[in-house]
C-alpha positions as CSV (number, residue, x, y, z in Angstrom):
1,M,0.0,0.0,0.0
2,L,2.8,2.4,0.8
3,I,4.4,1.8,-2.6
4,R,1.1,2.4,-4.4
5,S,0.4,5.6,-2.4
6,T,3.9,6.9,-3.0
7,A,3.6,6.3,-6.8
8,Y,0.2,8.0,-6.8
9,N,1.7,11.1,-5.0
10,N,4.7,11.2,-7.3
11,S,2.4,11.1,-10.3
12,N,0.3,13.9,-9.0
13,M,3.3,16.0,-8.2
14,M,4.8,15.4,-11.6
15,N,1.5,16.4,-13.3
16,S,1.4,19.5,-11.2
17,L,5.0,20.4,-12.1
18,I,4.2,19.9,-15.8
19,E,1.1,22.1,-15.5
20,Q,3.1,24.8,-13.7
21,Q,5.9,24.5,-16.3
22,N,3.4,25.0,-19.1
23,K,2.0,28.1,-17.4
24,L,5.5,29.4,-16.9
25,Y,6.1,28.9,-20.6
26,D,2.9,30.6,-21.6
27,I,3.8,33.6,-19.5
28,Y,7.3,33.7,-20.8
29,N,5.9,33.6,-24.4
30,Q,3.7,36.6,-23.6
31,L,6.7,38.5,-22.3
32,N,8.7,37.6,-25.4
33,T,6.0,38.4,-28.0
34,G,4.1,41.1,-26.2
35,K,0.9,39.3,-27.1
36,K,-1.7,37.7,-24.7
37,F,-1.9,34.8,-27.1
38,T,-0.5,33.6,-30.4
39,N,-2.9,30.9,-31.5
40,I,-6.7,31.2,-32.1
41,S,-7.3,28.1,-30.0
42,E,-5.9,29.9,-26.9
43,N,-8.7,32.5,-27.0
44,P,-11.2,31.9,-29.7
45,M,-13.6,34.7,-28.7
46,D,-10.9,37.5,-28.6
47,S,-9.3,36.1,-31.7
48,T,-12.6,36.4,-33.6
49,S,-13.0,40.0,-32.3
50,I,-9.4,40.8,-33.5
51,M,-10.1,39.3,-36.9
52,D,-13.2,41.4,-37.2
53,L,-11.3,44.6,-36.2
54,N,-8.6,43.8,-38.8
55,K,-11.2,43.5,-41.5
56,L,-12.7,46.9,-40.5
57,L,-9.2,48.4,-40.4
58,Q,-8.5,47.0,-43.9
59,K,-11.7,48.5,-45.2
60,M,-10.8,51.9,-43.6
61,E,-7.5,51.7,-45.4
62,T,-9.3,51.1,-48.7
63,Y,-11.5,54.2,-48.0
64,E,-8.4,56.3,-47.2
65,N,-6.8,55.3,-50.5
66,N,-10.0,56.3,-52.3
67,I,-10.1,59.6,-50.5
68,N,-6.5,60.3,-51.3
69,N,-7.0,59.4,-54.9
70,A,-10.2,61.4,-55.2
71,T,-8.7,64.4,-53.4
72,T,-5.7,64.5,-55.8
73,Q,-8.0,64.2,-58.9
74,L,-10.4,66.9,-57.6
75,N,-7.5,69.3,-56.7
76,Y,-6.1,68.9,-60.2
77,Q,-9.6,69.4,-61.7
78,D,-10.1,72.5,-59.5
79,E,-6.9,74.0,-60.8
80,T,-8.3,73.5,-64.3
81,F,-11.6,75.2,-63.4
82,S,-9.7,78.2,-62.0
83,T,-7.6,78.5,-65.1
84,I,-10.7,78.4,-67.4
85,I,-12.4,81.1,-65.3
86,E,-9.2,83.2,-65.5
87,K,-9.1,82.9,-69.3
88,M,-12.8,83.6,-69.6
89,Q,-12.5,86.7,-67.5
90,R,-9.7,87.9,-69.8
91,I,-12.0,87.2,-72.8
92,N,-14.6,89.3,-71.1
93,D,-12.2,92.2,-70.7
94,L,-11.2,91.9,-74.3
95,A,-14.8,91.8,-75.5
96,I,-15.6,94.9,-73.5
97,Q,-12.6,96.6,-75.1
98,A,-13.7,95.5,-78.6
99,A,-17.3,96.5,-78.0
100,N,-16.3,100.0,-77.1
101,G,-14.4,100.3,-80.4
102,A,-12.4,103.2,-78.9
103,G,-9.1,102.0,-80.4
104,G,-10.4,101.5,-83.9
105,P,-10.0,98.5,-86.2
106,E,-6.4,97.7,-85.1
107,T,-7.5,97.4,-81.4
108,I,-10.4,95.1,-82.4
109,K,-8.1,93.0,-84.5
110,A,-5.7,92.6,-81.6
111,C,-8.6,91.7,-79.3
112,K,-9.8,89.1,-81.9
113,I,-6.3,87.5,-82.2
114,E,-6.0,87.2,-78.4
115,I,-9.5,85.9,-77.9
116,N,-8.9,83.2,-80.6
117,E,-5.7,82.2,-78.7
118,L,-7.6,82.0,-75.5
119,K,-10.4,80.0,-77.1
120,E,-7.9,77.5,-78.3
121,S,-6.3,77.2,-74.9
122,I,-9.7,76.6,-73.3
123,V,-10.3,73.8,-75.8
124,A,-6.9,72.4,-74.8
125,L,-8.1,72.6,-71.1
126,A,-11.3,70.8,-72.0
127,N,-8.9,68.0,-73.1
128,T,-7.0,68.0,-69.9
129,Q,-5.6,64.6,-68.8
130,Y,-5.0,63.3,-65.3
131,N,-2.9,60.2,-64.8
132,G,-3.3,59.3,-68.5
133,T,-7.1,59.8,-68.6
134,Y,-9.2,62.6,-70.0
135,I,-11.1,64.2,-67.1
136,F,-13.9,65.7,-69.1
137,S,-14.7,62.8,-71.4
138,G,-17.1,61.0,-69.1
139,A,-16.7,57.2,-69.2
140,N,-14.6,57.4,-72.4
141,T,-11.5,58.3,-70.5
142,T,-9.1,57.3,-73.3
143,T,-11.0,59.4,-75.9
144,Q,-10.1,63.0,-76.3
145,P,-13.3,64.8,-75.5
146,Y,-13.0,67.8,-77.8
147,S,-11.7,68.6,-81.3
148,L,-11.4,72.0,-82.8
149,E,-12.3,71.6,-86.5
150,D,-10.9,73.7,-89.4
151,D,-14.3,75.3,-89.9
152,G,-14.3,76.6,-86.3
153,S,-16.6,73.9,-84.9
154,I,-15.9,72.5,-81.4
155,V,-17.1,68.9,-81.3
156,Y,-17.7,66.8,-78.2
157,H,-16.7,63.1,-78.4
158,G,-17.1,62.1,-74.8
159,T,-20.0,60.5,-72.9
160,P,-23.0,62.8,-73.1
161,S,-24.3,64.4,-69.9
162,D,-27.7,62.9,-70.4
163,D,-26.2,59.4,-70.2
164,A,-25.8,58.4,-66.5
165,G,-22.8,56.3,-67.5
166,Y,-20.6,59.4,-67.8
167,L,-20.2,59.5,-64.0
168,R,-17.1,58.2,-62.3
169,R,-17.2,57.9,-58.5
170,L,-15.4,56.4,-55.6
171,E,-16.7,55.0,-52.3
172,I,-15.2,56.8,-49.3
173,S,-17.3,55.3,-46.5
174,D,-20.0,52.6,-46.3
175,G,-22.5,53.7,-48.9
176,I,-21.0,57.1,-49.3
177,Y,-19.6,58.1,-52.7
178,V,-17.9,61.1,-54.1
179,D,-18.3,62.1,-57.8
180,L,-15.0,62.6,-59.7
181,N,-16.1,64.2,-62.9
182,V,-18.5,66.3,-64.9
183,A,-19.3,65.5,-68.5
184,G,-17.6,67.9,-70.8
185,D,-20.7,68.9,-72.7
186,A,-22.4,69.9,-69.5
187,L,-19.4,72.2,-68.6
188,F,-18.3,73.5,-72.0
189,G,-21.2,72.7,-74.4
190,N,-20.3,72.6,-78.1
191,F,-20.3,74.7,-81.3
192,D,-21.4,73.7,-84.8
193,N,-20.2,76.2,-87.3
194,T,-21.4,74.2,-90.3
195,T,-25.0,75.3,-90.0
196,D,-26.4,78.7,-90.9
197,P,-26.8,80.2,-88.4
198,P,-24.2,78.3,-86.3
199,T,-25.8,76.1,-83.5
200,G,-24.6,74.8,-80.2
201,E,-24.8,75.5,-76.5
202,G,-22.8,76.6,-73.5
203,L,-19.4,78.2,-73.2
204,F,-18.1,77.1,-76.6
205,K,-21.3,78.4,-78.3
206,V,-20.7,81.8,-76.7
207,L,-17.1,81.9,-77.8
208,G,-18.1,80.9,-81.4
209,D,-20.7,83.6,-81.6
210,L,-18.2,86.2,-80.1
211,E,-15.6,85.2,-82.7
212,A,-18.2,85.4,-85.5
213,A,-19.1,89.0,-84.4
214,L,-15.4,89.9,-84.4
215,N,-14.8,88.4,-87.8
216,L,-17.3,90.7,-89.5
217,D,-15.8,93.6,-91.5
218,P,-16.3,95.9,-89.8
219,A,-16.7,94.1,-86.5
220,D,-20.3,94.2,-85.1
221,T,-19.9,96.0,-81.8
222,K,-23.6,95.5,-81.0
223,Q,-23.3,91.7,-81.4
224,I,-20.1,91.7,-79.4
225,T,-21.9,93.7,-76.6
226,A,-24.8,91.1,-76.8
227,Q,-22.3,88.4,-75.8
228,L,-21.1,90.0,-72.6
229,D,-23.9,88.7,-70.5
230,N,-23.4,85.2,-72.0
231,I,-19.7,85.4,-71.2
232,Q,-20.5,86.2,-67.6
233,N,-23.1,83.4,-67.4
234,S,-20.5,81.0,-68.7
235,I,-18.0,82.1,-66.1
236,S,-20.7,81.7,-63.4
237,H,-21.6,78.2,-64.6
238,V,-17.9,77.0,-64.4
239,A,-17.6,78.6,-61.0
240,E,-20.8,76.9,-59.8
241,V,-19.6,73.5,-61.0
242,Q,-16.3,74.2,-59.3
243,S,-18.1,74.9,-56.0
244,I,-20.0,71.6,-56.2
245,F,-16.7,69.7,-56.4
246,G,-15.4,72.0,-53.6
247,A,-18.2,70.7,-51.4
248,S,-17.1,67.1,-52.3
249,S,-13.6,68.0,-51.1
250,A,-15.1,69.2,-47.8
251,K,-17.1,66.0,-47.5
252,M,-14.0,63.9,-48.0
253,E,-12.1,65.9,-45.4
254,M,-14.9,65.4,-42.9
255,T,-15.0,61.6,-43.7
256,Q,-11.2,61.4,-43.4
257,N,-11.5,62.9,-39.9
258,M,-14.1,60.3,-39.0
259,I,-12.0,57.5,-40.3
260,D,-9.0,58.7,-38.3
261,E,-11.1,58.8,-35.1
262,N,-12.6,55.3,-35.8
263,K,-9.1,53.9,-36.5
264,I,-7.8,55.2,-33.1
265,I,-10.8,53.5,-31.3
266,M,-10.4,50.2,-33.2
267,E,-6.6,50.1,-32.7
268,S,-7.1,50.7,-29.0
269,Q,-9.7,47.9,-28.9
270,K,-7.4,45.6,-30.8
271,Q,-4.5,46.4,-28.5
272,N,-6.6,45.7,-25.4
273,L,-7.6,42.4,-26.8
274,Q,-4.2,41.4,-28.0
275,E,-1.4,43.2,-26.3
276,A,-0.1,41.9,-23.0
277,D,0.4,44.3,-20.0
278,Q,4.1,44.0,-19.5
279,A,4.1,45.0,-15.8
280,E,1.3,42.6,-15.0
281,I,2.9,39.8,-17.0
282,I,6.3,40.3,-15.3
283,S,4.7,40.2,-11.9
284,E,2.8,37.0,-12.9
285,Y,6.0,35.5,-14.2
286,I,7.9,36.1,-11.0
287,K,5.0,34.7,-9.0
288,Q,4.6,31.6,-11.2
289,N,8.4,31.1,-11.2
290,Y,8.5,31.1,-7.4
291,A,5.6,28.7,-7.3
292,Y,7.4,26.4,-9.8
293,Q,10.6,26.5,-7.8
294,A,8.8,25.7,-4.6
295,S,7.0,22.8,-6.2
296,M,10.4,21.5,-7.5
297,Q,11.9,21.6,-4.0
298,A,8.8,19.9,-2.6
299,Y,9.0,17.2,-5.3
300,T,12.7,16.7,-4.6
301,I,12.1,16.3,-0.8
302,I,9.3,13.7,-1.5
303,Q,11.5,11.8,-3.9
304,N,14.3,11.6,-1.3
305,Q,11.8,10.4,1.3
306,S,10.5,7.8,-1.1
307,L,14.0,6.5,-1.6
308,L,14.5,6.2,2.2
309,N,11.4,4.0,2.4
310,Y,13.1,1.4,0.2
311,M,16.3,1.3,2.3
């Protein structure tokens, strides 16, 4: 009976030592990695929560990339709007000068030459590219949206504004999108100089009519004057479109701030679930190490006593 009892005690002591050794190893591993656990099986519930947080953080990163991409595009587009407005204002000043007729035919001729140059530069701006794509061509991003024909017509080749497919957009938060473009025909219009009288609409129609009045010999100052309000309306239209995209930029900035706040909260939650408290773990390691050493000493004593029983 004594032998059986001693063997039973030795087995219990050995099992206890192994259990304490495993605990000591787990605590050491936490100290070494800084993590509360390294395998899902150690804490399935917290592991699932961490995986869910990682998915949300990854989605946030996608939204941030979209915001950065959209912001860069809209800033580039905004600069284009500003340049167009600047050139149209110069055209307005020249038109006023030509309408006054104070400088005579030579002044009108000089105004006509500069207005024509400005018109060509605005057509070039309507064909602006960003990152290899035409920004005013709608969905046809590889197609040059406008061509200036030899007869003076300005023809639109992009996706028409009455086709919803012209719109390009990016998701910046769950179910929240930001529009990246305006169809060229909605911003610039077009001008067909092959008809009599010429037809068209928008900014390019205004420039075509202005040029036609300047091309008369002598220039028709009344027709030039009649275009001044149209020039101002065209400037106002571009500025209005610019302000709409400016509001989109403000929306993206607000969304980015929300993402930043949510990321801080989620990273904190993830850290609380995953990161080990170093001070607490060190304290637990010391305590567990003392307990293990004490158990080892007790086991040694019992083993020595067991040997004496056989002598």
